[in-house]
N, C-alpha and C positions, 0 to 999 in steps of 0.2 A: 437604702432603705435604714431609717434610723429609729430608735427609742427616746422619748422624752421622758424622763422621771423628775417627779417633786418627791425630794426627800422629807425627814424627819417624822413619821408615821409607823409608828408601831404596828408589825402586821401579826391578824388574829383570823384566828380560824384554823380551818381540816384543809388538806390536799391529801390527794391521794397520789400515789406514788407510778410511776411508767414504769414496764419492762424491762429490762437490761440493757444497754445498746451493745454491753462488752460482750453479751451473751448472744442476742438476735443476729448480729452480723455473721457471726462464726456459724451459728446454726442453720442459717441460709446456706451456704457452704457446704455444712454436713448434709443437708438434703441429697447432694449429687452424687452423694455415695450409694445409692438404691432408686431402682425404676417403680417402687411404688408411693404412692401417696405420703406428704409430711404432713402434718395439721401444728402448726404453730398459733399459740394464745400467746395476751400481754407482749404483742410487738409494737414496742414505741414506733407512734407517726412520727421521724425524724427523718433529715435530709440523709444522713450515713446510711441509716438504711434503706433509705431509699437507691443511694449511689450501689451498693451490693445487690439488689434487688434488680436492677438497671442489667449489671453485669452479668447476672444468672440469665437473665432474660435474652441478652445478647447469645447466650451460649448455646438458645433453646430450648431453656428450661419454662415450664409451663408454670407460671405464678398467678393465683387468682385470691383476691382480696374480699372476702367473704364477710368481713365487719372491719370495722377502723382500726383495729387491734390485730385482726388473725390474717393468717397468710394459709392457702393452699398450695404447697410445691409439687410437681410433679416433675420430675428427671426425666423421662422414659425417653426423650427423642434430642437425644443432645445434638446437637448439627455441628459444633468447634469445640476444641479447645485452646480457642486463642482468645484472650481479653483484648479486646479493643484500646488503644490509646487515650482517646478522648474519655472511657471510662476509670481506666484503669490508673494514667497517671495523676488526677486528682485525690487521689484516697489509699493510704496505707492498707486500708481492708482489702485489696484485691489480691494481697499477697495468701490470704488463706485459700484463696483456690487451689493452691499449691498442691495443698497433702489431697485433699480429695480427687481431684481431676488426675495427677500421677495416680492413686490410687484403684480407681476404678477404669480409668482409660488410657493409661500410661503418657500421656503428654501435656505439657502445658506450656504456655508461653504469655508472657506479660511485662507489661513495660515496669521500668524502673518506680517506685511507688511515692507518691507526694504525702499530705498530710499536712497537722501542723508545724509550723515555726518553732520549733521548741527543742532544736538541737539534733543532730544525728543520730539517725534511729538504723543504724542498718540490719540485712536480714543476712549478715552470714551464717546466723547461728539457726537460722531457718536452715539454709543451704547445708549446712556439713551435718544436721541433725537427718536432714531426707538422705545426703549421700552416704551415710551408714546403713541405711536402707536399701543403697545399690541404685539410685536415682543418677543419672549423670545429666548437670546440671552446665548452662554455658553463659554468658553474657558476652551481647555483640553491640553496637548499636543501639545501645538502652533499652535493648531487650532479655529479656531471661527468657532461656528455655531450657524445660528439663523434661526427662522421658526416661522410660525404662520398657522390658520385656514384662518385668515380673517385680514387684518388692518383695525383698525378701527383710523376714525380722531380722534383727542387729539390734547393739549395743549403744546407747550413747549418753556422754554426759555432758552437761551444760556447764562451760566457764563459768557465765554469769548466768542468773537467772532470767528468763525471757518468757512473758506470758503467751504472746502469740506464736512464739518458738515453740511452745509446750505445746498448744494448740495443733499444729500442723505438724506437727511428729504424731502426735496420736490418730489424727483423722489419718495419715498416712499408712499409718502401722494397720488399722483396723482391718484392712482387708490384703494384707500383707501375709504371704508363705511363711509361716511360725510365729516363733514368738519373739517381742520385744524389750528393750528395758532399756528405760529411759530415768535421770538421774539429777539432781540438783534439777530439779521442776519448779516450775509455779502451782503455790497454792491457790490460787484468787477464787472464792466462790464462784465465777463464771464457767473457771473450766470445770470444776467439779458438776456444775447443771450440764455443760456438755458433755460430760463422761455420761452423766445420767441420762441424757437423751440418747446417746451412741448405745448404751448399753441397751435399751428399752427396744433401741433398732435391732438388736440380735449381738450387739460387739461382746466383746469378754474384756475387761477393761479393768482394775486393780489397783487403789492407791496403797501403797505398802509406806514404811516407815522411813523418815531420812531424803523427804521429797523425792520416792522413788514409785514408778508409774511401770505397773507392766502389762503389755497387749499382748494376746492370745488372737492371730490373725485368724479370720473366719471368712468361708467364699463368698459371703452376699451379707447385705441389710435389707430390712423388710422395714414398711412404713411405720410413721406413727404420730401419736399425739401426744403434744407437749407444751405445758404451759411454763414463760419463762421466767425466772424469776426476778424480784423488783432491783431495780437500779439504784447500787451505794452510791453511786454520784449524788444523784438527785436527792436523795436522801439528805444528804450532809448538806448538798447546797441549801434546801428551804430551812434545814436545821438552823445554819449558819443564820438565814434570812431572820428568821425570829430571835434568835439572840443578838446580833448583829443591831436591830432597831427597837430593841427593849418590849420584844413581844411574847406573844403565846402563841403557838401553831400546835397542831396535832399531823402527825405523819401515819397515813394510812396505808396499807398494804406493804408493809416493810417487813424485812428480816434485821432486827438492832443488833444482834449474836455478828452477822457481818462487819460491822464496823466499831467492835470493842475500843479498838486504837484509838479511832476517831473520838468517840465518847468520855475516854479518858483524859484526853486532853482537853475537852470540853467543861469537865466537872472541874479540873485542875483551875481552869480559867475561872473557875466561881457560877457559869453557868447552871441552872437549874434543869435535869429532864427526868420521865420518869417510862421504864420501859414496860409494852404491855405484850399480848399475842397479837403479833401482825400489827403493832401500832407504836410508836415515839411520839411521845409529849416534851415538849421543850419549852420552856419561857425563861424570863432574865426579868427583875427589876432595874430599873434604871437609875435607881439611889444604891445597888450593890456593886463596889466595886468589883471590876476585872480584873484580874492577877495576870503579870506577866507570864508565858510560856513560853518552854524551846521545843521543836520541832525537828526531828529528823525523817524523810522521806524511807521508805523501804520495801520491799515487797509483802504480800500479801503473807502471816498476818500482822504487819506491819501498818505505820499510816501513810498511805495510799499517796504518790504524787501529786495525782488530781486534786487533794484537797487541802495541797498548803497553801495556793493562792485564795482561794474563799475565808479560808481561816486568818490569813492574815490582815485583813479585811479587821477581824474583830479584836486582833492586837495591836491595829493601832487605836485600842481605843482602853486598852489594858493599860494601869500605871508602873512604868517601869518599861525596861528592857527585855525583848524576846528576841529568841534566835530561831530563824528557818531555813532547817539544813539541807537541801535538795540534792539527792542521791542520784538520782534516776537519769535526769536531762539537765546535759550542761548550760539551757539556755530559757529555762522555765520562769524569769522575774522582769521579762518585758512589761507587766502589767503593772510595776511598781513605779516604771515612770509615771504613767498618767494617777496612781496615788498620790505619789509627791508634789505633782501639779496642783489634784484635791487641796494638800496640805498636811498628809502624811510625811514623818520623817523617817526616813527606810533608806537605809546604805548598804551596799551589796561588798561583802569583805571576803576572803577568804576562809576555811574551814581552821587552818590553823590560829587565825586572829581568832575566832571564836570558840577556839577551844574543844574541836571538834576530828575527827579522823579525820584525813585525807580520803573521798570515796568518787571514783571517778568510773562510770561504768561504759561508757566510748572505747569499744579496743582499738581506736584508733589515737586516744589523746595520749600525747608521750608526756608524763610529768615532768621529767628530766630535760628537756629540752623547752617543753610551754611554760614549767609553770606551774605554780598551783590557779584553778581557774576559782573565781567569784559566786562558788555556788551557796553562800550563807546571806540570807536578807538580815542586817540589823534593824529592829524594829521600836521604835522610842516612845511611849504614848504617857498618858491618850493626847491625843490630839485631835480639834476640831475639822470636820471636812467639807470643802467647800464645792456645789456644782459646777460642771466644767462640759464643755465641748470634747467628747473622748472618742479614742478609735480603739476597737478592739483588736488586738493580735492573733486569739487563737479560741477555742471553744470555751475552755476552763476561764482562762481569760477574762473571756466575755462577760459567761455568768458574776464573776469576780466585780467586775467594774460595774454592774449592776447592783450589786448587792453595796457596793458603797455610794453609789447614787442614791439608794432606797435612805442611807444612815445620812448623806450631807445635808447640808443648808443650802435652800435655794434650788432651782434646776439645772439637772444635767442633760445635754444632746449627745448616745451615743449613738456611733457609728459602725459599719461591721456586722450588722445582725444574724447577718446568714451566716456567721460563724457560731451561734449562741443556739441556731436552728438544727445546727448539725445532731446534736445532742439534748435537747430538751423540747418537750414538745408541748406547746403552748404554755411557754413558760411565762409570756406577759400577760396570758389570760389567767393564769394561777396565780400570780402574784397581785394582780389586782383582786382577787376572791376572796385574798386575805387583806383588803385594804390599800394597797399601793396604787 
């Protein structure tokens, strides 16, 4: 499947933002912590959610789609805790079933997970956190197996901040015997939404100062109805689509407070915006010169790693040199090859060359023997972009190349659209509604 995009049209209009992918997939897994019904509203109709839904159903969980964005989930007859390889291999999301299945059933097995090719994403931090609660975990022939007679409250400090690792630890601890304390945890809004869901199910979870989470184990959880928070990545993508094309877009059903780091950089670049109650208005006059901006990705409340790719398209139009420092994933600049083919001037350099501190989150990367990685994109602008045939390497890069095509002169043919469908509901239709 491919998209054919004709560039050069300012996008104008209103887009309603869907529920957060990174919350929905975790909440489906969380539903396995109770045998009562869990109702989830504002569930995005995307492939990543469908994969997690299929994993849950393969275990015996009953899931009914009562409307396009509403799921009724009941895990009162779970038949197995073995995640099949065909479902577990393609998606990293299978890992999030570790916590709930261990907590409630005392056992889980799953294949080594896959996902986007954006660099090594080890699950050793998940494993260490669950072992701190008494889980026995082994790996053999490409299969992880974890078991316990009863998880017991404990303490664990994450050496590096990890979003899904934090979530897995919390999901396991809610039914553990006693109290658990996790430090240096992730602060993402999606985690807070998961905590809200779990507390409404009867869990006792509290956030404390210094990235600290306290979980008091309970005997059981009950059913709940919950509306998933809006997707920050979708908000950023459509905001940038309007800014890049010199357009005027209004984003509805959003939480601007969740993207303050992004908005600060957007303002510095010279893009206008106005926040309302549940809305964000973004516009850019093409006569206004865009300013270069330096970006460094970091865990929330910093600038999210998923945002640097689409923001880089905007920076190709800024007058001067911008630097984008990726500190989370070692291989997240695959999209720059295609942008350079379109006419951008982007080179990959080391952090030291750009004046940044060296930061590597991959535990297996040895700076002494392997040297500094080229994790900074030097972007010189403004440059005109021309439509090309392009291949999408991963989810966020897919959205990025579409934004570049919307800006470019002429037509672009973009292949690998299935990557986009993993994280965006009706991406092409929403863009068309804005005049693309």
